[in-house]
N, C-alpha and C positions, 0 to 999 in steps of 0.2 A: 409684337406678335406674341400671343401667349401659347403655352404648351399644347393647348388643345387644338390649335390651328394647324399643327404639324405632326406627322409621324416621323419619329426618328428611329432609324435602324442602325444596329451595331454589327459590322461584319469584318471579316479578315481583310486586311489591306491587300492591295495588288500593286504591281509595278506601275500600272497606269495611274495610280493615285499620287505618284511622285510630286507632281506639280502642285497639287492641293496641300500635300504634307508640308512642301517647302514654304508655301504661302503661310500656312498656320504656324509654322516653326518661327517665321518672322515675327508673328505676334507674341511669341514667347521671348523675343528679343535676341534671337540667334539668326544671323544672316547665313543662309546656306543656298548654294546654287542647285537647281533641280538635277543638273548633270552629275554632280558629286553625290547627291542624295540618292539618285537613282541606283548606283552600284551598292551602296551601303544598305539600302532598303532590300534589294535582291537578296543580299547575303543574310540579312536578319530573317527575312520570310523563309528562307530555306532551313532554318535552325529550330529543332524541336524544343529548345530551352528558351525560346523568345516567343513573345506574343505581340503582334502589332495589329491593332484594330482601328477602324475609322467609325465615325458616326456620320450618318448621312441623313439630311432632311430635304424633302422635295427634290431628290436627286443630286444634291450638292454636299460635298464633304464639309462638314461643320465642326469636326473634332477628331482627334486621334489620341491613342494611348499606346505606349510601348512599355512592355513588362518583360522581365527576364528572371530566371532562376538563379539565385546566387548561393554559394556554399562557402562557408568559412569555418575555421577550426572550433570557434567557440559556440556555434549553434547549428541546429538543424537547418537544412536548406529552407530558404524563404524566397518570396518573390519581391523583387524591387521594381517599383514604378520608375522607369527610366525617363519617361516623359509623359506629359499629358497637357493637352491644349484644347480649349473650346473657342471657336470663332467669337470675337467680341461682339457681334451682332446676334449671337445666339446664347449668350450667357444667362444663367439664373432660369433656365427651363428644364433643368434636370438632366442634361446631357452629360456633365462630368460625373454625376451619380451613376448613369447607366454604364459609362466607360469603366469607372472603378468597380462596379458590380460585375462587369464581364471579367476583369482582372482578378477579382476575389474568387469568382466561380472557377477560373482557370488554375488559380492557386490550389484550390482544393483538389481539382482534378490531378494536379501535379504532386499530390500528397504534401503540400506546403501549408503549414498552419498560420503563417504570418505573412502579411504584406507590409513592406516598408517603402518610405519615399523620402526624398530630400527635397527642400525648396528654398530658393535663395531668400536671404533675410528680407529683402525689400517687398516681397510678394505677401504683404499682410492680408489681403482680401482672400488669397488662396489658402493662407494658414487658417483663416476662420472657417472657410469651406471645409477643409479636411477635418477640422475638429467637429464641425456640425455632422459629418458623415461618419464619426466614430474613430478617427485616427488620433493618436496621443502623441504630443510633442515630447520626446524622450531625452533630447540633448541638443546642445549647440556645439558646432564644431568649425574648424578652419578647413580650407580646401587647398592642397598644395599640388603642384605639378612640376615636372621636370622632363626635359627632353633627354632621352637616352642616346641620341645621335651626336651629342656633344655641340650642337649648334645653339645659337641664341634665337630661338623661335618666338614668334609673337603668339601669345596663348589667348588672345582675346576671343577667339572662337569658343573658348570654354566658359566665357563670362557673359551673362545676358545683358543686353542694353535695356534696362527696366523702364526707362521713360516711356509711358504709355503702355507698357507691357506687364505692369505689376500684377494684374489679375489674370494673366494669361492661362493659368491652369485652374480657374475656378469654374464651378459648374454654372 
């Protein structure tokens, strides 16, 4: 289906989108239950420093983007793309571009002049997409995690299962 065959709208996410968001999050390689996502989504939607939007085509959720304002000591506040996914059946139609454009518009509205994102090393198609839309790869880094409860947790929820999901966040 080509981009002219459908109208894509970007709107604020709603709690009722939780099931679709969970389904698409699975395409990113993260398994999340709708019931646990529901509470987190409600919390994010209530915060003014968070943006969560979905893309809909023909009445179906086909993508989502989560962005947040981040402040650290060495830079002015900036927006971080915390997550972005376009349904595998709807990629390369400009939906990812639309979602990023909404985040960039919101960043300007929040007086943030920079948008940053991180992408797992295996998502090479996504990296090419980000570069095509003007993002610059500025560094390679490691990701560390530690439980502050002293328990030996399984941190696999923080690591995407990339088999089949490598392009999950490309347009």
